[in-house]
N, C-alpha and C positions, 0 to 999 in steps of 0.2 A: 144688438143688431151688428155691430162690427165683427164680433166672433163668427156669426153666421156667414157674413160676407167672405171672410177670412177662409172659412172651411169650404165654401162654394168654390172660390178661387183655386184653393188647393186640389180640390176634386177635378176641376177643369184642367189644371196644368197636368196631374196624373194621367188623366184620360188622353191628353194630347201626347204625352210621352209614349204611352202605350201604343198608340197609332204610329209614332215616330220610329218605333223599333224596326230595325231591318226586316222586310218581308221578302224572301227569296222569289215568290211568285210575282208580287208587284214589281220587284227590281227587274225580273226577266221580261215583263211585259214592257216596262218603261224603255229598257235598252232595245227591244224588238221594235217599238214605235220609232225610237230614235234612228235606228237603221233604215227603217221603211221610209222615214222621211228624207233620207239621203239616196233612195232607190237601191239600197244594198240589201236586196231581198233575201240572199242566201244567208247572210249573217243574222238577218231579222227572224229567220227560221232557226238557225243554229242556237240562238240564245234560249230558244223556248225548248229545244229538245230535253235537257235535264228534267224540266217540269212534266213534259210529255211522257217520259219514261216512268215517272211516278204516278201519272194520271192519264192513261192512254185513252180513256173513254170520256174525258172532260169535254163537256159540250162547247164552251166557249173557247177552249184552247183548240180543239180540232176546227173550229169556225175560222180561228184566226189563222192557223197554219194553212188551211185550205185557200183562204185568200191570198196569202204571201206565195203559195205555190202558183196560184193562177197569175200573179203578177210576174213571177219568174218565169213563166212559160211551161211550167211542169204540170200539164194539164191532168195527166193521169193520177199523180199524187194529190192534185187539188180535188178531183172528184172523189178519190177515196176518203179524204178527210171530211168533205161535205157529207158523204153517205154515213160515216161514223157518227158524225153530230146528229144527222137525221134518225139514226138508229137510237141514239141515246134519248133524244126528245122527239118522239114521233109526231107530235102536234104542232112543232115549230115549222113555220114557213121559210125562215132565214136559210137554212141549209139547201132547200129546194130552189130558192131563188139564186143562191150563190152557185149551186151547181150548173145552173143554166149558162153561166159565163164560160167556163172551160167547155162544155158541150158545144156551144156556138163556135168557140175558137177552133175546136176539132172538126167543124163542119157535121157534127152529128145532129143533123137537123130533126130527123124524125123523133130521136130520143128527147131532144130539147122541146120539141111540140108536146110530147107526152108529159114531160115534167112540169111545163108551164100550165097546161090543162089541169094537172093535178092540183096546183096552187089555185087556179081560178075556180075550181069547183067548191075550195073553201072561202075563198076571198075573190068574188066575182070581178070587182073593178081594181084589183091590184095592179098598181102602175108598172112595176117593173115585169111582173108575169105576162101581162098583156103586151108591153113592148117586145119582150123576147119572143113572145108566141108569134107576134106579127113578122119578125124577122125570120123565124124558123119556118113559117108557112110560106113566106114570100120566096125565101131561097129553095123551097120545094116546088115552086110554081103553083102552090095552092092559093090561088088569087081570091077566090071567094071567101075563104077562111080569113085571109089576111085583111080583106077589105071590112069584112064584118067586125073583125076586132079594132080595126083603125076608126071605123064609123063610130063605134061605140066610145072609144076613148077621146076621139076628137070632140064629141059632145061634152064630155067631162072636162077636157083640157083644150079649148079652142085655139089658144095661142102657143101651145107647147111645141117647141121646134123639133123635138124628137119624133112626135107622131105626124107632124106636117112633113118632115123629110121621109118617113116611111110611106106615107100617102103618095108623095111624089114619086118615089122610087116604084111603087106599084103601078102607077099609071105609065110611067117611063117604060117599064117592062111589057106592059100591056100595049106599047105603042099609041097611047093616047097622048100624043105630044102637046096638044093645046092646054088639056087640064094638067099635065106634068109642068108646063112652062109656067103656068099661073100659080101653081103651088111652088115651085122653086123660086120664083119671083118674091112670093109673100115669105118664104124662108130667108132669102137674102135681106129683105126689109128688117125682120126680126133678129137676124144673126148675119151682119154683114161680112163676115169672115168664113162663112160656113163652106168647108170644102166641097161637099157633094153638090150644092147649088152652083158653086163658081166652076166646077168641073163640067156641069151640065151646059153652062153658058159659055164655056171656053175662056174662062177668065183667070185660070190658074197662072 
């Protein structure tokens, strides 16, 4: 019995040591996350480039670099890498959801609307696709579409501050100030430091 335990312990130790061997991919990701935590996004990207040069079509690598470019404000590069990830894994929703961020940042609202609807056709109640669809349609003054999506998502997430905020913004833009005021007040109750609600009430 002691011999069996000794053999198992030795195998466990060898297995641990094999995982402990230096892995350049793991190390590059680790340094990248460390740089990101310090908001040093350029170095977070730079540390991944040697891996990217070896695996330019790698799904998770392109997804990560796309995210970091978005954080850096390099929106065109962000979109490029999200699209590469989407091409690599066409069934994945993550690249499409990620791509919505730089599209909205660039005020490319019609493209954002199309991308969000593409996700929603696969995943009807996807949280981020619907939220970003509401923003994209509201910014194009497509209030009926924005309200339909808002109504659907608020039924699913009645206390969610992001959907309440979008609902309030729609009513404000429609000059329905009674409804907007009530929604902004609800928003302040749930999120007392909400910048949008405080702006509406002149509390900044």
